[in-house]
C-alpha positions, -999 to +999 in steps of 0.1 A: +000+000+000+028+024+009+048+014-021+020+024-044+016+057-026+054+063-030+052+056-067+022+079-071+040+107-051+070+105-074+049+106-105+029+137-091+061+156-084+075+147-118+044+158-136+036+189-114+069+204-101+064+227-072+035+209-055+034+220-019+032+195+010-004+204+015-013+198-021+004+164-021-014+155+012-047+162-005-039+142-035-026+113-016-051+115+012-025+115+039-012+141+065+015+166+057+037+148+082+033+116+062+043+135+030+076+145+047+083+109+058+075+097+022+098+122+006+126+110+029+118+073+019+120+083-019+154+100-013+167+068+005+155+048-025+176+070-049+150+093-062+163+129-059+133+146-043+139+179-028+117+205-009+122+242-015+107+270+007+094+304-004+078+317-036+081+291-064+091+264-039+074+232-032+086+196-040+108+191-071+129+164-087+165+171-095+168+190-129+167+165-158+157+135-136+129+114-149+115+084-129+114+050-146+081+042-128+058+046-158+055+010-169+020-001-166+011-030-144-016-052-159-042-041-133-035-005-142-039-012-178-073-028-172-084+001-152-073+026-179-092+008-207-123+009-184-119+047-178-140+060-208-178+058-212-184+050-250-217+069-252-201+100-237-172+100-260-196+096-289-217+126-278-186+147-274-175+139-309-144+122-294-151+085-303-126+085-333-099+102-313-104+079-284-103+049-306-070+061-322-055+068-288-064+033-275-049+017-305-017+036-300-015+028-264-022-009-271+007-009-295+031+003-268+022-022-242+040-054-234+022-085-246+012-095-211-002-062-203-019-057-237-038-090-230-050-077-197-062-046-213-081-063-241-096-087-216-112-059-196-128-045-227-144-079-234-157-081-198-169-047-189-190-021-206-200+013-190-235+024-200-243+059-186-279+066-195-308+053-174-329+023-183-359+025-206-350+057-224-325+069-250-317+105-243-310+125-274-276+140-279-278+178-275-271+193-309-247+220-295-227+195-272-197+190-294-193+227-300-197+234-263-171+207-255-146+225-279-152+258-259-145+238-227-112+225-242-102+259-254-111+279-223-132+301-246-157+325-231-191+320-249-225+337-250-252+311-247-289+313-252-308+292-228-345+282-221-351+287-184-381+268-170-411+289-160-425+288-126-456+271-118-459+253-151-455+285-171-438+283-205-399+285-204-384+319-210-353+325-232-323+342-216-287+350-227-257+345-206-220+352-211-201+325-192-167+308-189-173+271-196-153+250-171-166+216-175-193+191-187-210+164-166-230+135-177-255+125-151-280+097-157-279+103-195-283+141-193-254+166-200-249+195-178-225+225-182-207+239-152-197+275-160-187+307-142-206+338-151-184+369-144-215+387-129-233+358-113-207+332-101-209+295-106-239+283-125-251+249-139-270+246-171-287+216-188-271+214-222-303+203-239-318+236-231-290+256-247-305+269-280-275+289-294-239+293-287-215+320-299-181+332-290-184+362-265-180+395-284-152+408-261-134+375-256-102+375-277-080+354-254-088+323-234-102+330-200-079+325-170-090+292-155-088+288-118-060+263-112-077+251-080-110+243-096-119+206-092-149+197-114-157+164-096-155+181-062-176+210-074-202+187-089-205+167-056-208+198-036-234+215-059-255+186-072-276+183-042-282+221-041-288+221-078-315+193-075-332+211-048-331+243-069-350+226-096-379+222-071-395+256-076-431+248-067-449+231-037-482+210-037-502+195-009-509+158-013-526+131+009-511+096+007-522+061+017-494+039+034-486+022+001-484+055-017-461+068+009-439+038+004-439+042-034-433+080-033-395+078-035-398+058-067-417+084-086-403+118-074-369+133-065-352+121-034-344+155-021-382+164-024-392+133-005-367+140+023-380+175+027-416+165+024-413+138+051-399+163+074-432+183+074-456+153+071-485+151+094-492+121+116-514+095+100-551+102+105-578+077+115-578+062+081-540+059+080-537+088+055-507+112+056-507+148+044-475+165+034-462+194+015-442+181-015-417+202-034-419+197-072-402+211-103-435+222-118-472+213-118-467+196-152-439+174-138-458+166-107-489+155-127-467+131-147-450+118-117-479+113-093-502+099-119-483+066-114-495+063-078-532+061-089-557+061-061-529+061-034-524+098-038-549+127-036-538+162-046-553+188-022-537+219-035-532+239-057-567+238-072-555+238-109-535+205-103-564+190-083-587+198-113-563+181-137-564+149-116-602+150-114-605+154-152-581+124-156-601+103-132-633+112-150-619+102-183-606+069-170-640+063-154-658+069-187-632+048-205-637+017-182-674+022-175-684-006-200-679-041-189-663-051-222-641-031-247 
């Protein structure tokens, strides 16, 4: 375990000269004291690691020194060949480039390692989208990916969902595109707007994309930005931000058990916190956050008679009309 960490530390210093002890500790998930001990162990093993203080300091290897630790182990090659999601590469327009890179990498591997890599491809396939749907690839995704690669500020037109089931409104934003995230088959753009801070946009709602008029040079990317950490921190808040409306519902015990299967988990958690105690008939009333009345109608219709919408009146009317239509449809004993 420690040997693997020492190898990783040496490669990190080689590829990122000047990393501080704190930065190495974060990357290796150890304490700074452990980093100091590991640096001493590398020196004793003949790897010339040195630590410098002051501006421009940090950990360095001796000038001109390159480690010989870059030979892939079979298990590392297996992991590398599993690291791409084929559908994501296709959506981004990178399938051909990824295939060429994989062929070049395969050609450089030792026969034993090459066999391990090919074996992993035959045994594992990563399929990102959810079951029972084939989400369309957003038309502007490849162009947006090129802007992300080039650190190019863009002006995008975006359809923002309207409140309470109102039609979406078109807005324009000038943003610095930092990264793209594929979540359950849906692509999201993480961007920084100079006047609005960090924002997340659904790519399928972007209707137009142009270079920002005043942007001649690439924007200065924050070197400390970590897309994965940012997404983890913001995804829960983002999911909650989508819940712009609230409805009042009454549920049977089976309906309450099935509720997490049809609506967002964050909405269920918040709703249960404000739920009433079961009444004499075992029914529970709660305030349920929803994205819109339209979305709520589609989601709750799957619960049938196990849910009753109490408010707002417009949504209750829709369910009453649906119930009347179903009753009329099934009134006859035979088709």
